[in-house]
C-alpha positions as CSV (number, residue, x, y, z in Angstrom):
1,M,55.6,18.2,-14.2
2,L,55.1,21.9,-13.8
3,S,52.4,23.7,-15.7
4,R,52.8,24.6,-19.4
5,K,52.7,28.3,-18.3
6,I,56.4,28.1,-17.5
7,R,58.1,29.6,-20.5
8,L,61.5,30.4,-19.0
9,Q,64.4,29.4,-21.1
10,L,67.5,28.9,-19.0
11,Y,71.3,29.0,-19.5
12,A,73.1,27.3,-16.5
13,D,76.6,28.4,-15.8
14,E,79.3,25.9,-14.7
15,N,78.4,26.5,-11.0
16,F,74.9,25.0,-11.5
17,P,74.8,21.3,-10.9
18,L,74.3,19.0,-13.9
19,T,71.9,16.8,-11.9
20,S,69.8,19.9,-11.3
21,V,69.7,20.6,-15.1
22,T,68.4,17.1,-15.6
23,H,65.8,17.7,-12.9
24,L,64.6,21.0,-14.4
25,R,64.3,19.3,-17.8
26,S,62.2,16.6,-16.2
27,L,59.8,19.4,-15.2
28,G,59.6,20.6,-18.8
29,I,61.9,23.6,-18.5
30,S,64.2,24.4,-21.5
31,I,67.7,24.6,-20.1
32,V,71.2,24.4,-21.6
33,H,74.4,24.0,-19.5
34,A,77.7,25.8,-20.1
35,Y,79.4,22.4,-19.8
36,S,77.5,21.0,-22.8
37,M,78.6,24.0,-24.9
38,G,82.2,23.7,-23.8
39,Y,82.1,26.9,-21.8
40,I,84.1,25.9,-18.7
41,Q,86.4,28.2,-16.7
42,K,84.9,31.3,-18.3
43,S,84.3,34.6,-16.5
44,D,81.0,35.7,-15.0
45,Q,80.8,38.4,-17.7
46,F,81.2,35.7,-20.4
47,H,78.2,33.8,-18.9
48,L,76.1,37.0,-18.7
49,K,76.9,37.9,-22.3
50,T,76.3,34.3,-23.5
51,S,72.9,34.0,-21.8
52,K,71.9,37.4,-23.3
53,K,73.1,36.3,-26.8
54,L,71.1,33.1,-26.4
55,G,68.1,34.9,-25.1
56,R,68.0,32.7,-22.0
57,T,67.9,33.6,-18.3
58,L,71.1,32.8,-16.6
59,I,70.7,30.4,-13.6
60,T,73.6,30.0,-11.2
61,R,74.6,29.3,-7.6
62,D,77.5,31.8,-7.9
63,R,77.0,34.6,-5.4
64,D,79.3,36.9,-7.4
65,F,76.3,37.6,-9.6
66,S,74.5,39.3,-6.7
67,Y,76.8,42.2,-7.4
68,N,76.1,42.4,-11.1
69,W,72.4,43.3,-11.1
70,S,73.0,46.8,-12.5
71,T,74.3,45.3,-15.7
72,L,71.1,43.6,-16.6
73,R,69.5,46.2,-18.8
74,D,68.0,44.4,-21.9
75,H,69.0,41.1,-20.4
76,P,66.7,38.1,-19.9
77,G,67.7,38.1,-16.2
78,V,69.7,36.1,-13.6
79,I,68.3,33.6,-11.2
80,L,70.6,33.0,-8.2
81,V,69.7,29.8,-6.3
82,S,70.7,30.1,-2.6
83,P,70.5,26.6,-1.2
84,G,71.1,25.9,2.5
85,S,73.7,23.3,1.4
86,Q,75.6,22.4,-1.7
87,V,73.6,19.2,-2.2
88,S,71.8,19.0,-5.6
89,A,68.7,17.7,-3.9
90,E,68.3,21.1,-2.1
91,V,68.8,23.0,-5.4
92,N,66.1,20.8,-7.0
93,K,63.7,21.3,-4.1
94,I,64.1,25.1,-4.2
95,C,63.7,25.2,-8.0
96,T,60.6,23.0,-8.0
97,K,59.0,25.3,-5.5
98,A,60.1,28.7,-6.9
99,F,59.6,28.0,-10.6
100,K,55.9,27.8,-10.1
101,K,55.9,31.6,-9.5
102,L,58.6,32.7,-12.1
103,T,57.8,34.0,-15.5
104,P,60.0,35.6,-18.2
105,H,58.5,39.0,-17.6
106,F,59.1,38.8,-13.8
107,V,62.8,37.7,-14.3
108,S,63.6,40.0,-17.2
109,E,66.3,42.7,-16.4
110,S,66.4,41.5,-12.8
111,L,68.5,39.6,-10.4
112,V,66.2,37.1,-8.8
113,R,67.4,35.2,-5.7
114,I,65.5,32.1,-4.8
115,S,65.6,30.1,-1.6
116,I,63.4,27.5,0.0
117,A,61.5,30.3,1.8
118,K,61.3,33.2,-0.6
119,I,61.9,34.8,-4.0
120,E,63.6,38.2,-4.0
121,R,63.7,40.3,-7.1
122,N,66.0,43.3,-7.5
123,K,65.1,45.3,-10.6
124,N,66.8,48.6,-11.1
125,G,67.4,48.8,-7.3
126,V,63.8,48.1,-6.4
127,I,63.4,45.0,-4.3
128,E,60.3,42.9,-4.3
129,K,59.9,39.8,-2.1
130,I,57.5,36.8,-2.4
131,D,57.2,34.4,0.5
132,L,57.1,30.7,-0.6
133,E,56.0,29.3,2.8
C-alpha cells in the first residue's frame, strides 16, 4: 500500500481500465470510474466538466486530453497515463511508480503525463519533468 500522504481523489474516464481502478483502490487511492456512474460514450469535455464538478483529478489513457491542457484553470487536473502497451498490468506498474510522487497541489490545473520512466507536468505552458528511473 502507498503512504497515507497520497490524497489524490481520481475520476477515471471510460478509457481507463476497470482493472486498473481496482488496482489503485488496493493502494488506498480514492477513485470512481465513469462506467460506474453510467457515463459511457460521453465527450472529453463532459469528462473534464464532471471531474471538476466532483473535485477529482481526471485520469485517462486518452491522448486527446494532451491538447486540452489550456482548459484546466480552476480544475483539479488531468493525469494522462502513457503505457508502452494497452495491457492493464503496464498501466498498474506506471501508476504504482508515479503515484508515489504525485500530490493534489502538483497535479492541480495541470496536464500530467506519466510513463514508466518519467512524470511530465504542463501547467500554463511551463513544462516540468521528473525522472522515475
